[in-house]
N, C-alpha and C positions, 0 to 999 in steps of 0.2 A: 543400211538398206536405203537404197532411193525412195521416192516417194511411193508408199505404200498405204493400203487401205486394208484393214481388217473388216472382213462382212461376217456378221454374225446371225444366221437364220434363225429365228426363234418363235415356237409355238408352245404357249402355256409353261413357260420356264422360269416363273416368279422366283423360285428359290434357287435358281443356277446362274440367272444372269448377272448379278453383280459380281460373282467370284468369277466368271469368266472375264468379265470387263477388268475388273483389278488385277486379274493374272497378265492380261495382255499390258496393261499399263504398266505395271512392274516389270517384266521382261522386256518388252518392246516400247520403250516411252515415244519413240520417233514415229511410229505407225498410229494413223488415224483410223478411227472403231467407227463403224456404220452397224446399228442393230437394225435387221428387217424384223418388225413384229407384225407375225402373219396373221394377223386378226385373232388374236389370243383372248380366250375367254377369261383369262383371269389378270393380274395385276403386272405381266410381263413388261409393258411399255412404259406404266408408271414407274415401275422400279428401275428400269433401264436410265431412265430420264435422272434419277438420282446422281447418276455418275458425272462428274464435271467433263466437258470437252468431248461428249459423245453424241454423233448424229443419229437420231431416231426415226424410221420411217416406218410407219401405220398403215399396212395394207388395207383397204376398206372391204375385202372379201379374203378367206382364206385361199391362197394359190398353190399350197402346197411346198414342199421343199424346193422344185423347180422353179417354180415362180418367183419365189421368196430370192433365192440365189441369184436368178437372172437380174431381177431389181439390183441387185448389187452389182453385177457385172455392167448394167446400162449407167449406173451412177459412176463407178471406176472409171467407165469410159468418157462420159461426158464431163467428169472434173479431171480429166488428164492425168489419173495415177498411171506408173509405169508397172507396179505390181499389184495385185490383188491375191490376200490369202483368205480362205475360206476357215472359219474356225466356228465348230458346232455350238449350239447355246446351252447343252446339256452338261458341260465339264468334263467331257472326255479327253478333250484336247488341250496338249499342254503349251501354253504359250512360248515356252523357252526353247520347245522342238522347233519353232518356225526357223531358227538359224541353221539347223540342219536342211530344211528345204531350201534355203537362200542360198547356202554352201553349195549345194548340189546344182541349184541352177546355173549360179555362176560357173562352175567348174565342166558342166555338159554342155551348157548352151541350150538346156531343153527349155521348150515352151511351158510345161507344165510338169511339176513335181508333185507325187503323191507321197503322204506320209503313211508307209506300211507298218503294220503290227507284225507282221511275219517274215521280217528280214533282219536277222541276228541280232534279234533286241528281246527282253524281257520283258511282256507288257500284257496287260488286259487285251484276252482276244476273242471277246464277246462268244454267242453261245455256240454250243454244237450245230443248232441245225444251221445258222449262218455262216458257221467255217464250211459246212458241206455246199451250201449256195456260191460262197466264195470260191471255191475249189473248182465248181463246175465252170463259172466265170473265166478262171484261169485257162482251162483247157481250149474254152470256146475262143478265146482271143488268140491263144496260139492258133488255133486251126484258121480263124478267119482273116487276122491280121499279122499273124507271125509275130506276136508281141508277148512277153511274159509279164502278166501283170498279177502279183500276188496278191493285192489287196485292192480289189477295183471298186469296192462299195464305200471305201473311205473317204469322207469328207472332209479330210485334213489335208488341202491341197494349196500349192501356189502357183498362180499364173503371171505370164509376162505380157505385155501389152498387145502382142499377137494373138494370144488365146483368149484375153478379154474382148478384145474387138468381135471376134468370131462367136463367142459364146454369148455376148450381148443382144446377138441378132438370133441365134437358136440354142434351146437350152430346153429339155424335155422336162415336162409337167412333173411326174412321177418317178422318184427313185432313179434322178438323171445319171449319177454317178458313172456307171457303167456305160451308159448311151454316149456320154461326152468322150469316154475313151476312141470311141468308134469315130465320132465326128472329127476330132481332132487328127487323128490318123489319115483319115481320108482327105482332109485338106493339108497334108504335107507336114503339118506340124509335129515336133517330136515332144515325147513325153518321157518321164521315168520315175522311178519309187527310190525311197530312202527309208532305211528303217528308224522308227520312231517308238517312244514309250507314249503309251495313252493308257488312261485309268476308267474305271467303270463309272457310268452316269452318276453324277452326284446324288440326284433326287428325280422322283418319278420314273415313269417306265417308258420304253421304247415304244414307238407305233406299230413296230413291226413284231406282232406277237408269234408264237409257235403255230397258232391255228391260221394267222394269214400268211406265215411263211409260203406254203404253195403258190398261193395268188399272186404275193411279190415277185416270185420266182417265173410264174407265168407271164406277168406283165413286162418284166424286164428282159426276159428271153425275146418277146415278142418286138418291144422297142429295139432291142440291138439288131436284131434282123431287118426291121425297118429301117433302121440307119445304114445297115449296109446296103440295101437296095436304094435309098434314097439318093437322087441327084443332087450335085453341090449347087445347082442354081436354087433351090427350095430354100436354103439357109441365107438368101439374100434379104 
């Protein structure tokens, strides 16, 4: 892989972060690693800094997943990386599967490749409630942008320089993965999916609980519709 940065957004992942880093270092030794510590209340930052050759950025306040990942985009853009891969800090994403993302990008010429749990792979597939939400997004994207995306909330993604430049300028703060699909499409960038294997969160719990799921859905749907009506000039 050409000059590539692995960005790990992490919030209270002290029990997972070293495993994630070591998985990347073992499977992708040529890839640089950036951990974005989103003002964790635990020892995520100190634990990440135990790993050699890893850059850790400590945000001064909690920005949420969108702000943390956008920090990664800005870093990748300014440091001249050709590619950026987003890998969650909870251990669900398997570094060895990044090769599938890279091969798909090289073969198709897409600007972003999403790792999907739902495309001809045997994989951990998250909760029933979240799968229902993902299915709603699937039909919504077919309606709004005539694109079939089976796993729109997946945070396992590979970006090329074009998508890095765009998303470093605009990226939604809360639950930004579906919103980014609309944004890339509106700017004429191409995206696709490839089936990957994922595993359950290694330690801790997801921030999206069953009780929070309706709020999450409403917020993401509103964000998607706002993105559809937003003019391109506002991203500059």
